[in-house]
TINU-61556 format. One record per residue (C-alpha): residue in one letter; x, y, z. Coordinates in steps of 0.1 Angstrom, whole numbers, plus 5000, padded with zeros to 4 digits. Example, Ala and Ser with C-alpha at 12.3 -4.5 7.8 and 13.67 -1.06 7.14 Angstrom:
<nodes>
A512349555078/S513749895071/
</nodes>
This chain:
<nodes>
X805360162819/X803960522822/X800260512833/X799360752805/X795860832817/X796760892854/X798061222868/X801561222882/X802161222919/X804461522914/X805861722885/X808462002882/X809462232854/X813162212846/X814462542861/X817562572839/X818462572802/X821462342804/X821362022784/X822061802815/X821561842852/X819461722882/X816161822899/X814361712930/X810761592930/X809061632964/X805761652981/X804861282982/X805660963000/X806860652982/X805460312993/X807359992986/X805959972951/X806960012915/X807260372903/X808360532871/X809760882864/X808861042830/X810661322812/X808361532790/X809061782763/X806061982775/X803662012804/X801261732795/X801761362802/X801261292765/X804661462758/X806761222779/X809661112758/X811860922783/X811260722814/X813160532841/X811660282865/X812060292903/X811759932915/X810559852950/X813159782978/X813659412979/X815859433010/X818859282991/X822359432994/X822459492956/X822159862946/X819159842922/X819660212913/X822860112895/X820959882871/X820460012836/X817060122825/X815159872804/X814959902767/X812260132753/X812760402778/X813160692753/X811960802719/X814360702691/X814660732653/X816660562626/X816660572588/X814560282574/X815360382537/X816760682519/X816860812483/X817161152469/X813361172466/X812161002497/X813060922533/X811460662555/X811960702593/X811660412618/X810560542651/X810060402686/X808160572714/X807560452750/X805460132756/X801760212756/X802160552740/X799660662713/X801660872687/X798760952664/X796261042692/X798861272708/X799561452675/X803161332669/X804961432637/X808361422621/X810061702601/X813161722579/X815362032576/X818462112556/X821662142576/X821962102614/X818762252625/X817862332661/X814162292670/X814562592694/X815462822664/X813262682637/X812362762601/X809962592577/X810962222571/X811562082537/X808761832545/X806961682574/X804661392581/X802161312608/X802460982626/X799260812614/X799360512637/X798860462675/X801360182675/X804260292696/X806660152669/X806460212632/X807660382601/X806860722586/X807660822550/X808261162534/X808161172496/X808661442469/X812061552483/X815061662464/X818061582487/X821461692475/X824261432474/X826561482503/X824361742520/X823561732557/X819961712569/X818161692603/X815161482612/X813261572643/X810561372661/X807961572681/X805661442709/X802861682703/X800961862675/X802662142655/X799962382667/X797462332695/X793962202687/X791262472684/X788462442710/X786362142702/X788362052671/X791261822662/X794761972659/X795662042623/X798361822607/X801961942605/X801762032568/X798662242574/X800262402604/X803362512584/X801362632555/X799062852576/X801363152574/X802563132610/X799263202627/X799763052652/X803462972647/X804162602648/X805562482681/X808862292677/X809762292714/X808261942718/X811261782701/X811961432715/X814561292692/X816861422665/X818861252637/X821461422616/X822461242584/X824361292552/X822361212521/X825061052501/X826160822529/X822860622529/X821460682495/X819460392481/X820360182511/X817460002529/
</nodes>
């Protein structure tokens, strides 16, 4: 589990824009203890969206690095229910994570949207609970039958919190006229779906 309140032993900014690759973390010495590596969508520990454990060396001949990472090591989303007027999204973040405290939110866009080339969403909803698992609903929609939509989960507020204040909710951030522009680079999970394929299905 990520120790959410502790600073990392080391961190590195991903130096390339490819969707896969490798980096080297250095500048520290590992003892024979449990460690965990976190991948964040931003510079803060609160944006970590995936993790993989490094178990201690047991001295066995088995290659522990080949073992699969345990369940719950990345942010995921699925459709809990869907109608033309509303969508409910089931989300899962990492163990011990606090979605509401860290300003997490979910947005829905028409078509196959990229969070790195964003426009105003059809709707968005803040994650109101600090439980790392839950469901978020967006109502008042008008989804077209057979149309494609994109859901995106974000591990940080839509705009930074002003000094001494709480960050505004996603709806307020998008209605503020782009000052400051909402930040969609903290995207941790995406789900593209066709409205007609799951309509009225729980």
